[in-house]
C-alpha positions in Angstrom: -8.1 -45.5 87.5 -10.2 -44.9 84.4 -8.5 -46.0 81.1 -8.5 -43.3 78.5 -9.1 -44.0 74.8 -7.0 -42.5 72.1 -8.3 -42.5 68.5 -5.4 -42.4 66.0 -6.0 -41.2 62.5 -6.1 -38.1 60.3 -8.0 -35.5 62.3 -10.1 -32.7 60.7 -12.1 -30.2 62.8 -13.7 -27.0 61.7 -13.3 -23.8 63.8 -15.5 -21.5 61.7 -17.2 -21.4 58.4 -14.8 -21.5 55.4 -15.2 -18.3 53.4 -13.7 -19.7 50.2 -12.0 -22.9 48.9 -8.7 -21.3 49.8 -9.7 -20.6 53.4 -7.6 -23.4 55.1 -7.4 -21.4 58.3 -11.0 -22.2 59.0 -10.1 -25.8 60.1 -7.4 -27.8 61.8 -6.0 -30.8 60.1 -3.5 -33.3 61.6 -2.0 -35.9 59.3 -1.2 -38.4 62.1 -3.3 -37.3 65.0 -4.4 -38.5 68.4 -7.8 -37.8 70.0 -7.8 -38.4 73.7 -11.2 -39.3 75.1 -12.1 -39.6 78.8 -15.4 -39.8 80.5 -17.3 -39.1 77.3 -15.4 -35.9 76.5 -12.5 -35.0 74.3 -9.6 -34.3 76.7 -6.9 -33.5 74.2 -6.0 -33.4 70.5 -2.6 -33.3 68.9 -0.1 -35.2 66.8 0.3 -38.8 67.8 3.9 -38.2 68.7 3.2 -35.4 71.2 0.4 -37.2 73.0 1.3 -39.5 75.9 -0.5 -42.8 75.1 1.3 -45.0 77.6 -1.7 -45.8 79.8 -4.4 -45.4 77.1 -6.3 -47.8 74.9 -5.2 -46.8 71.4 -7.6 -47.5 68.5 -5.7 -47.1 65.2 -8.0 -45.8 62.5 -5.3 -44.9 60.0 -5.5 -44.0 57.1 -9.1 -43.0 57.8 -10.3 -39.5 58.6 -11.7 -38.6 62.1 -14.3 -35.8 62.2 -17.0 -34.6 64.6 -20.1 -36.7 64.4 -22.7 -35.4 62.0 -25.6 -33.3 63.1 -29.1 -33.6 61.5 -31.3 -30.6 62.1 -34.7 -31.8 60.8 -36.2 -35.3 60.5 -39.3 -37.3 61.5 -39.0 -40.2 63.9 -42.4 -41.8 63.0 -41.7 -41.7 59.2 -39.1 -44.6 59.2 -41.5 -46.8 57.3 -42.9 -44.3 54.8 -39.5 -43.4 53.2 -39.7 -44.1 49.4 -43.5 -44.0 49.2 -44.5 -43.1 45.7 -46.7 -40.1 45.6 -47.6 -36.6 44.6 -46.7 -33.3 46.3 -46.5 -32.5 50.0 -50.1 -32.3 51.1 -51.2 -35.5 49.3 -48.1 -37.3 50.5 -48.9 -36.4 54.1 -52.5 -37.5 53.8 -51.9 -40.7 51.9 -48.8 -42.0 53.7 -47.5 -40.0 56.7 -50.7 -39.4 58.7 -51.9 -43.0 58.5 -48.4 -44.2 59.6 -48.2 -41.8 62.5 -51.5 -43.1 64.0 -49.6 -46.3 64.8 -47.4 -44.5 67.4 -50.1 -44.4 70.0 -48.9 -48.0 70.6 -45.8 -47.7 72.9 -44.5 -51.1 71.9 -44.6 -50.1 68.2 -42.9 -46.8 69.1 -40.2 -48.6 71.1 -39.5 -50.9 68.2 -39.2 -48.1 65.6 -37.1 -46.1 68.0 -34.4 -48.8 68.1 -34.2 -49.1 64.3 -34.3 -45.4 63.9 -31.3 -44.8 66.2 -29.5 -47.8 64.6 -29.8 -46.0 61.2 -28.6 -42.7 62.5 -25.5 -44.3 64.0 -24.8 -46.4 60.9 -24.8 -43.3 58.8 -22.5 -41.3 61.2 -25.2 -39.1 62.7 -24.6 -38.6 66.4 -27.1 -35.7 67.1 -30.4 -34.8 65.5 -33.6 -32.8 65.9 -36.7 -34.9 65.4 -40.4 -34.6 65.3 -42.2 -37.3 67.2 -45.9 -38.1 66.6 -48.8 -36.3 68.4 -48.7 -39.1 71.0 -46.7 -38.9 74.2 -45.9 -42.6 73.8 -43.9 -41.6 70.7 -41.9 -38.9 72.5 -41.2 -41.3 75.4 -39.9 -44.0 73.1 -37.7 -41.5 71.3 -36.1 -40.0 74.4 -35.8 -43.3 76.2 -33.8 -44.8 73.3 -31.6 -41.7 73.0 -30.9 -42.0 76.7 -29.9 -45.6 76.4 -27.3 -44.7 73.9 -26.3 -41.4 75.6 -26.9 -39.4 72.5 -27.3 -35.6 72.3 -30.7 -35.5 70.8 -33.5 -32.9 70.5 -37.1 -33.8 69.9 -40.7 -33.0 70.7 -44.3 -34.2 70.6 -46.0 -32.8 67.6 -48.9 -30.4 68.3 -51.8 -30.5 65.8 -55.5 -30.0 66.4 -57.0 -29.8 62.9 -56.7 -31.1 59.3 -55.4 -34.5 60.5 -57.2 -37.8 60.9 -58.9 -39.2 64.0 -56.3 -40.5 66.4 -53.8 -37.9 65.3 -55.1 -34.7 66.8 -54.7 -33.2 70.2 -56.4 -30.1 71.5 -54.9 -26.7 72.3 -55.0 -27.6 76.0 -53.8 -31.2 75.8 -51.1 -30.2 73.3 -49.8 -27.6 75.8 -50.2 -29.9 78.8 -48.6 -33.0 77.2 -45.7 -30.9 75.7 -45.0 -29.2 79.0 -45.0 -32.6 80.8 -42.6 -34.1 78.2 -40.4 -30.9 78.4 -40.2 -31.0 82.2 -39.4 -34.7 82.2 -36.8 -34.7 79.5 -35.3 -31.3 78.8 -31.8 -31.2 80.2 -32.0 -34.8 81.4 -28.7 -36.4 80.4 -28.0 -35.2 76.9 -31.7 -34.7 76.0 -33.1 -31.4 74.9 -36.8 -30.6 74.1 -38.2 -28.8 71.1 -41.6 -27.3 71.2 -43.2 -28.7 68.0 -46.3 -27.3 66.3 -46.2 -29.4 63.1 -47.1 -26.5 60.8 -49.7 -23.8 60.5 -52.1 -25.9 58.5 -52.5 -28.5 61.3 -52.9 -26.0 64.2 -55.6 -23.6 65.1 -54.8 -20.0 66.1 -55.6 -21.1 69.7 -53.1 -23.9 69.6 -50.4 -21.8 68.1 -51.0 -19.2 70.8 -50.5 -21.9 73.5 -47.4 -23.2 71.8 -46.1 -19.6 71.8 -47.0 -19.3 75.5 -45.0 -22.5 76.2 -42.0 -21.1 74.3 -42.3 -18.0 76.4 -42.2 -20.0 79.6 -39.2 -22.1 78.4 -37.1 -19.8 76.2 -34.2 -22.2 76.5 -36.0 -24.8 74.4 -35.9 -25.0 70.6 -39.0 -24.5 68.5 -39.4 -26.6 65.3 -42.0 -26.3 62.6 -42.3 -26.1 58.8 -42.4 -23.0 56.6 -43.0 -22.4 52.9 -42.2 -25.8 51.5 -44.8 -25.9 48.8 -47.0 -23.4 46.9 -50.3 -25.2 47.8 -49.3 -25.3 51.4 -48.6 -21.5 51.4 -51.9 -20.8 49.7 -53.9 -22.9 52.2 -52.0 -21.2 55.1 -53.0 -17.8 53.9 -56.6 -19.0 53.5 -56.6 -20.4 57.1 -55.0 -17.3 58.5 -56.3 -14.3 56.5 -55.2 -11.8 59.1 -51.5 -12.8 58.9 -49.3 -10.6 56.7 -47.7 -13.8 55.2 -46.9 -17.4 56.2 -44.2 -16.6 58.7 -46.3 -14.0 60.4 -48.6 -16.8 61.6 -45.7 -17.9 63.8 -44.3 -14.5 64.5 -47.5 -13.0 65.9 -47.7 -15.7 68.6 -44.1 -15.7 69.7 -42.9 -18.7 67.8 -40.2 -16.9 65.9 -37.0 -16.6 67.9 -33.3 -17.4 67.6 -34.3 -20.9 68.8 -36.7 -21.5 65.9 -35.9 -24.1 63.3 -38.0 -23.6 60.2 -37.9 -26.6 57.9 -37.7 -26.0 54.2 -38.1 -22.2 53.9 -38.0 -22.3 50.1 -40.6 -19.9 48.8 -40.0 -16.9 51.0 -41.3 -13.3 50.5 -38.9 -10.4 51.3 -40.7 -9.5 54.5 -40.4 -13.1 55.7 -36.6 -13.0 55.2 -36.5 -9.7 57.1 -38.4 -11.3 59.9 -35.9 -14.2 60.1 -33.1 -11.7 60.2 -34.7 -9.6 62.9 -35.4 -12.6 65.1 -32.4 -14.8 64.4 -34.6 -17.7 63.3 -33.0 -20.5 61.3 -34.1 -21.8 57.9 -33.4 -25.5 57.4 -32.4 -26.9 54.0 -33.8 -30.4 53.2 -32.5 -31.2 49.7 -33.5 -34.9 49.2 -37.0 -34.1 50.4 -37.3 -31.0 48.3 -36.3 -32.9 45.2 -38.4 -36.0 46.0 -41.6 -34.0 46.6 -40.8 -31.5 43.8 -41.1 -28.7 46.3 -38.5 -26.2 45.0 -34.9 -25.0 45.3 -33.5 -23.6 48.5 -31.7 -20.2 48.1 -28.6 -20.9 50.3 -26.4 -18.0 49.1 -29.3 -15.5 49.1 -30.2 -16.3 52.8 -26.5 -16.5 53.8 -25.9 -13.0 52.3 -28.5 -11.7 54.7 -26.6 -13.1 57.6 -28.9 -16.1 58.3 -27.5 -19.2 59.7 -29.2 -22.1 58.0 -29.3 -25.8 59.0 -29.1 -28.7 56.6 -31.0 -31.9 57.2 -32.2 -35.3 55.8 -36.0 -34.7 56.5 -36.6 -38.5 56.8 -39.1 -39.7 55.6 -40.0 -37.1 52.9 -36.2 -37.2 52.6 -34.8 -40.3 51.0 -31.7 -41.0 52.9 -30.4 -41.0 56.5 -27.0 -40.1 55.2 -25.8 -36.6 55.7 -23.2 -37.4 53.0 -26.0 -38.1 50.5 -27.8 -35.0 51.8 -24.7 -33.0 50.8 -24.6 -34.6 47.4 -28.2 -33.7 46.6 -27.7 -30.3 48.2 -24.8 -29.7 45.8 -27.1 -30.4 42.9 -29.9 -28.2 44.2 -27.6 -25.3 44.7 -26.0 -25.8 41.2 -29.5 -25.4 39.8 -29.5 -22.0 41.6 -26.1 -21.1 40.1 -24.5 -21.7 43.5 -21.7 -24.0 44.5 -21.2 -26.0 47.7 -17.5 -26.5 48.3 -16.6 -29.5 50.3 -14.9 -27.5 53.0 -18.1 -25.6 53.6 -20.2 -28.7 53.2 -18.4 -30.7 55.9 -18.3 -27.7 58.2 -22.1 -27.4 57.7 -22.9 -31.0 58.8 -20.7 -30.7 61.9 -19.9 -27.3 63.4 -22.3 -25.4 61.3 -25.4 -27.4 62.3 -24.2 -27.3 65.9 -24.0 -23.5 65.6 -27.5 -23.4 64.2 -28.6 -25.3 67.3 -26.6 -23.1 69.7 -24.6 -26.1 70.7 -21.2 -25.5 69.1 -19.6 -25.5 72.5 -20.8 -29.1 73.1 -20.9 -30.9 69.7 -19.8 -30.4 66.1 -16.0 -30.0 66.6 -13.2 -32.0 68.1 -12.1 -29.2 70.5 -11.0 -30.3 74.0 -13.9 -30.2 76.4 -16.6 -31.0 73.9 -18.6 -34.2 73.8 -16.8 -37.1 72.2 -19.0 -37.8 69.3 -16.8 -38.8 66.4 -17.2 -40.3 63.0 -14.5 -42.3 61.1 -14.7 -41.8 57.4 -13.3 -44.2 54.8 -12.9 -42.7 51.4 -12.1 -46.1 49.9 -15.2 -47.8 51.3 -16.4 -49.1 47.9 -14.6 -50.2 44.9 -15.8 -47.2 42.9 -14.6 -44.8 45.6 -11.2 -46.6 45.9 -10.7 -46.3 42.1 -11.4 -42.5 42.3 -9.2 -42.2 45.4 -6.2 -43.4 43.4 -6.2 -40.0 41.6 -7.1 -37.8 44.7 -4.3 -35.5 45.7 -5.8 -33.1 48.2 -7.9 -33.1 51.3 -10.6 -31.0 49.4 -10.7 -33.7 46.7 -11.1 -36.5 49.2 -13.9 -34.6 51.0 -15.7 -34.0 47.7 -15.4 -37.7 46.9 -17.0 -38.5 50.2 -19.6 -35.8 49.6 -20.7 -37.1 46.2 -20.1 -40.9 46.5 -20.3 -41.6 50.2 -23.1 -43.2 52.2 -23.2 -45.5 55.3 -20.5 -47.7 53.8 -18.1 -44.8 54.1 -18.7 -44.7 57.9 -16.1 -47.0 59.3 -17.1 -46.3 62.9 -19.3 -43.9 64.9 -18.4 -42.9 68.5 -21.1 -41.6 70.8 -19.8 -40.0 74.0 -16.5 -41.8 73.4 -18.1 -45.3 72.8 -17.8 -47.1 69.5 -21.4 -47.7 68.4 -21.6 -48.7 64.7 -20.0 -52.1 64.9 -22.1 -52.8 68.0 -25.3 -52.3 66.1 
């Protein structure tokens, strides 16, 4: 008979997006809760007194907080070793640091080694699911998916497609990009917990022919996500318009070839024209907010409330390695500041919904990850709001759940992650 695991602690799970700081009906909170895990899934949740734990392995995490594992909707697996590279704006940063680094991923042994430390970092920071760009090389995608499979993680990724404006050793062709992506997709999509994302890097590094073939692939496999970049930087936008003079605007480059759907994840989406926002609304495409990257590269300020008012469901992400931290908590801290500069406020209820259920909804996976509902996959993070001396001092004056969450949002990092469970298995302490 299989032994079930019960995690004991304060349990917080969001059921929908909080509409205001007073909207406590948007989540369930159990002061002394029990989370029953069996065969990698959440079997039951309730108060500790009402759950039968007689034949279970009970892990007592009190007084810490149990939440769904964090979901990161945009980051770059091959950029682990270019984080914190001093530089200029986006295009210079790509050419000086990122592209030279990504050429190394043709070496499978190198890709395997980076994959291990990459996934170690995700788990250490409480991230249990992510959407990542690999390099142009199939070796990179293989390493990424193999390591995710070893850890049984719900991960999405794809081989980058780019056939111009990149160095030798970092370009494919329209045909090879299509063929290699299709081969990776057919091998990995739906295998275990893996999902594939069709990944044209961005308009500048793909010809019209390549984008058309990426769109054809998306048409053949509509269940797959599509990930690319959009309107991160003014110079990028100007160059895109120069390269695609027939397009109405930047997003039209993707729209006219079938790459704009409700499965599209559009990294950054900062400097949008009204018609581009209309196109997102019409297709259900998803902007993705990358605050630490946007600040680091001086790209601009994401209009969260403006896009939300149009009904758009945005993701939020670290964007390693233009982003400067693997931590979704740090991402929320910087996101709060970006939005404050916009005259907007990110309340902790909405912030923690965003990095769990909200990002899962963005991915169309809220029935599998992002909550602690029975039947969902048992990815769980254990949060310690007293993890550092400075946090503990502040916690002495905290009186409400919202205050505790905001403390974690502003001061938390990997030290606040007491444990990370992936498919019901404790992973952080094993790293």
